[in-house]
C-alpha positions as CSV (number, residue, x, y, z in Angstrom):
1,X,2.9,-8.3,-56.9
2,X,2.7,-8.8,-53.0
3,X,-0.8,-9.6,-51.5
4,X,-1.7,-6.9,-49.3
5,X,-4.7,-8.7,-47.7
6,X,-2.9,-9.8,-44.6
7,X,-1.9,-6.2,-43.7
8,X,-5.0,-4.5,-44.9
9,X,-6.8,-2.7,-42.2
10,X,-8.9,-0.4,-44.5
11,X,-12.4,0.6,-43.4
12,X,-13.9,-1.4,-46.2
13,X,-12.3,-4.6,-45.2
14,X,-13.3,-4.3,-41.7
15,X,-16.8,-3.4,-42.4
16,X,-16.9,-6.5,-44.8
17,X,-15.6,-8.7,-42.1
18,X,-18.0,-7.4,-39.5
19,X,-20.9,-7.8,-41.9
20,X,-19.9,-11.4,-42.6
21,X,-19.4,-12.2,-38.6
22,X,-22.9,-10.8,-38.0
23,X,-24.6,-12.8,-40.6
24,X,-22.7,-15.9,-39.6
25,X,-23.5,-15.5,-36.0
26,X,-27.0,-14.7,-36.6
27,X,-27.5,-17.9,-38.8
28,X,-25.7,-20.1,-36.0
29,X,-28.0,-18.7,-33.3
30,X,-31.0,-19.2,-35.2
31,X,-30.1,-22.8,-35.9
32,X,-29.3,-23.1,-32.1
33,X,-32.8,-21.9,-31.1
34,X,-34.5,-24.5,-33.0
35,X,-32.1,-27.4,-32.6
36,X,-34.8,-29.3,-30.8
37,X,-36.8,-29.4,-34.1
38,X,-34.0,-30.3,-36.6
39,X,-31.7,-32.1,-34.2
40,X,-34.0,-34.5,-32.4
41,X,-35.6,-37.4,-34.3
42,X,-39.6,-37.7,-34.3
43,X,-42.2,-39.9,-35.9
44,X,-45.6,-39.7,-37.2
45,X,-47.2,-42.5,-34.9
46,X,-50.7,-41.7,-33.6
47,X,-50.7,-43.9,-30.5
48,X,-53.6,-42.0,-28.7
49,X,-55.8,-42.2,-31.9
50,X,-55.3,-46.0,-32.2
51,X,-56.9,-46.6,-29.0
52,X,-60.2,-44.8,-29.8
53,X,-63.1,-47.4,-30.0
54,X,-66.1,-45.3,-29.2
55,X,-67.8,-42.4,-31.1
56,X,-70.3,-40.0,-29.8
57,X,-72.9,-38.9,-32.3
58,X,-76.0,-37.1,-31.7
59,X,-76.1,-38.1,-28.1
60,X,-75.6,-41.7,-28.6
61,X,-72.3,-43.7,-28.1
62,X,-71.2,-46.0,-30.7
63,X,-69.0,-48.9,-29.9
64,X,-66.6,-49.8,-32.8
65,X,-65.5,-53.5,-33.0
66,X,-61.8,-54.2,-33.3
67,X,-62.0,-54.6,-37.1
68,X,-64.0,-51.5,-37.7
69,X,-61.8,-49.4,-35.4
70,X,-58.8,-50.7,-37.3
71,X,-60.1,-50.1,-40.7
72,X,-61.1,-46.5,-39.9
73,X,-57.8,-45.8,-38.1
74,X,-55.9,-47.1,-41.0
75,X,-58.1,-45.0,-43.5
76,X,-57.5,-42.0,-41.2
77,X,-53.9,-42.3,-41.3
78,X,-53.4,-42.8,-45.1
79,X,-55.7,-40.0,-45.7
80,X,-53.9,-37.4,-43.2
81,X,-50.5,-38.5,-44.5
82,X,-51.6,-37.9,-48.0
83,X,-53.2,-34.5,-47.2
84,X,-50.1,-33.5,-45.2
85,X,-47.6,-34.3,-48.0
86,X,-49.9,-32.3,-50.6
87,X,-50.3,-29.6,-48.3
88,X,-46.5,-29.2,-47.8
89,X,-45.7,-29.3,-51.3
90,X,-48.6,-26.7,-52.2
91,X,-47.9,-24.2,-49.4
92,X,-44.2,-24.3,-48.9
93,X,-42.8,-26.4,-52.0
94,X,-41.6,-28.9,-49.4
95,X,-41.2,-32.6,-50.8
96,X,-41.5,-34.3,-47.4
97,X,-39.5,-37.4,-48.3
98,X,-36.5,-35.4,-49.6
99,X,-36.7,-32.9,-46.6
100,X,-36.4,-35.6,-43.9
101,X,-33.4,-37.8,-42.9
102,X,-34.7,-41.4,-42.1
103,X,-33.2,-43.1,-39.0
104,X,-32.1,-46.5,-40.3
105,X,-35.2,-48.7,-40.8
106,X,-37.2,-47.3,-38.0
107,X,-40.1,-45.1,-38.2
108,X,-38.3,-42.0,-36.9
109,X,-36.8,-39.1,-38.9
110,X,-35.1,-35.8,-38.7
111,X,-37.0,-32.8,-40.2
112,X,-34.5,-31.1,-42.4
113,X,-32.5,-34.1,-43.1
114,X,-29.9,-33.7,-40.2
115,X,-28.8,-36.6,-37.9
116,X,-27.8,-37.2,-34.3
117,X,-24.2,-35.9,-34.5
118,X,-25.0,-32.6,-36.2
119,X,-23.9,-29.6,-34.5
120,X,-25.5,-26.0,-35.5
121,X,-22.2,-25.4,-37.4
122,X,-22.3,-28.6,-39.2
123,X,-25.9,-28.0,-40.2
124,X,-25.1,-24.6,-41.4
125,X,-22.2,-26.1,-43.6
126,X,-24.8,-28.7,-44.9
127,X,-27.0,-26.0,-45.9
128,X,-24.4,-24.0,-47.6
129,X,-22.3,-27.0,-48.8
130,X,-21.5,-24.9,-52.0
131,X,-20.0,-22.1,-50.1
132,X,-16.3,-22.5,-49.4
133,X,-16.2,-20.8,-45.8
134,X,-13.0,-22.5,-45.3
135,X,-11.4,-20.0,-47.6
136,X,-11.7,-17.4,-44.9
137,X,-10.4,-19.6,-42.2
138,X,-13.8,-20.9,-41.0
139,X,-13.4,-24.6,-40.0
140,X,-15.7,-25.6,-37.3
141,X,-13.3,-25.2,-34.4
142,X,-12.4,-21.7,-35.1
143,X,-15.4,-19.4,-36.4
144,X,-13.1,-16.4,-36.6
145,X,-12.1,-15.2,-39.9
146,X,-8.3,-15.9,-40.6
147,X,-6.6,-13.8,-43.2
148,X,-3.5,-16.3,-43.2
149,X,-5.7,-18.7,-44.7
150,X,-7.7,-16.1,-46.9
151,X,-4.5,-14.9,-48.4
152,X,-4.2,-18.4,-50.2
153,X,-7.4,-18.0,-51.8
154,X,-7.8,-14.3,-52.9
155,X,-5.4,-12.3,-54.8
156,X,-6.6,-8.8,-53.6
157,X,-8.8,-7.1,-51.1
158,X,-11.6,-6.6,-53.7
159,X,-12.0,-10.3,-54.4
160,X,-12.0,-10.9,-50.6
161,X,-14.5,-8.3,-49.8
162,X,-16.8,-9.5,-52.8
163,X,-16.7,-13.1,-51.3
164,X,-17.5,-12.0,-47.8
165,X,-20.4,-10.0,-48.9
166,X,-21.8,-12.9,-51.0
167,X,-21.3,-15.4,-48.1
168,X,-23.1,-13.2,-45.8
169,X,-26.1,-12.7,-47.9
170,X,-26.4,-16.4,-48.9
171,X,-25.8,-17.8,-45.5
172,X,-28.6,-15.5,-43.9
173,X,-31.0,-16.5,-46.9
174,X,-30.4,-20.0,-46.9
175,X,-30.6,-20.4,-43.1
176,X,-33.8,-18.3,-42.8
177,X,-35.3,-20.4,-45.5
178,X,-34.3,-23.8,-44.0
179,X,-35.7,-22.6,-40.5
180,X,-38.9,-21.4,-41.9
181,X,-39.6,-24.7,-43.5
182,X,-38.3,-26.8,-40.5
183,X,-40.7,-24.8,-38.1
184,X,-43.7,-25.3,-40.6
185,X,-43.2,-29.0,-40.9
186,X,-42.2,-29.5,-37.2
187,X,-45.2,-27.5,-35.9
188,X,-47.8,-29.0,-38.1
189,X,-46.8,-32.6,-36.9
190,X,-46.8,-31.5,-33.3
191,X,-50.1,-29.8,-33.6
192,X,-51.7,-32.7,-35.4
193,X,-50.4,-35.1,-32.8
194,X,-51.6,-33.0,-29.9
195,X,-55.1,-33.2,-31.4
196,X,-54.9,-36.8,-33.0
197,X,-57.9,-38.1,-30.9
198,X,-60.2,-35.2,-31.8
199,X,-59.1,-35.3,-35.4
200,X,-59.6,-39.2,-35.7
201,X,-63.0,-38.9,-34.0
202,X,-64.0,-36.1,-36.3
203,X,-62.9,-38.3,-39.2
204,X,-65.0,-41.2,-38.1
205,X,-68.1,-38.8,-37.7
206,X,-67.7,-37.6,-41.4
207,X,-67.4,-41.3,-42.6
208,X,-69.8,-43.3,-40.3
209,X,-72.5,-43.7,-43.0
210,X,-70.0,-45.2,-45.4
211,X,-68.4,-47.5,-42.9
212,X,-70.9,-48.6,-40.3
């Protein structure tokens, strides 16, 4: 029996294709908007906090010697990192080490596990690695549905439409979930680094009796 997919112009087929195109475009645009968060490497280094050597307490200035300052800083880093990982796992179910992509042997990493070469489309394919978007002609160069490709994969219009709807729903859900996690991790790190000096001084004040 001849496959009628290539010539079908029914309202249901066009609606399914439009639904997929909207979902695919929405997912790509969402990834583009936050590409600076998943597509650029960052680190957890706290350079400013490491330079703190005086603490104000009850109107008095306490000068920390190098060894004491170093001990407090290392303690602060270990404590903050442990809390950070536990917080991510508890609040978002994120295993930090599994969610990032290390840059060689450096301290830098990509939030979300990407790399320097990832385009938004490639990241989308990575998120949906189990989805065969190539079956409808999506190949990274052409983002348009190609029925000449689809006819090789689907026996009839119903199978084709079902696949389009399934792809649309899954792509939107997976992308939204990924972006939510990326934003949460990246924003937490960014906020902590912006406030690192204040965070470190507060940590020192809370532990001065035990360490000085």
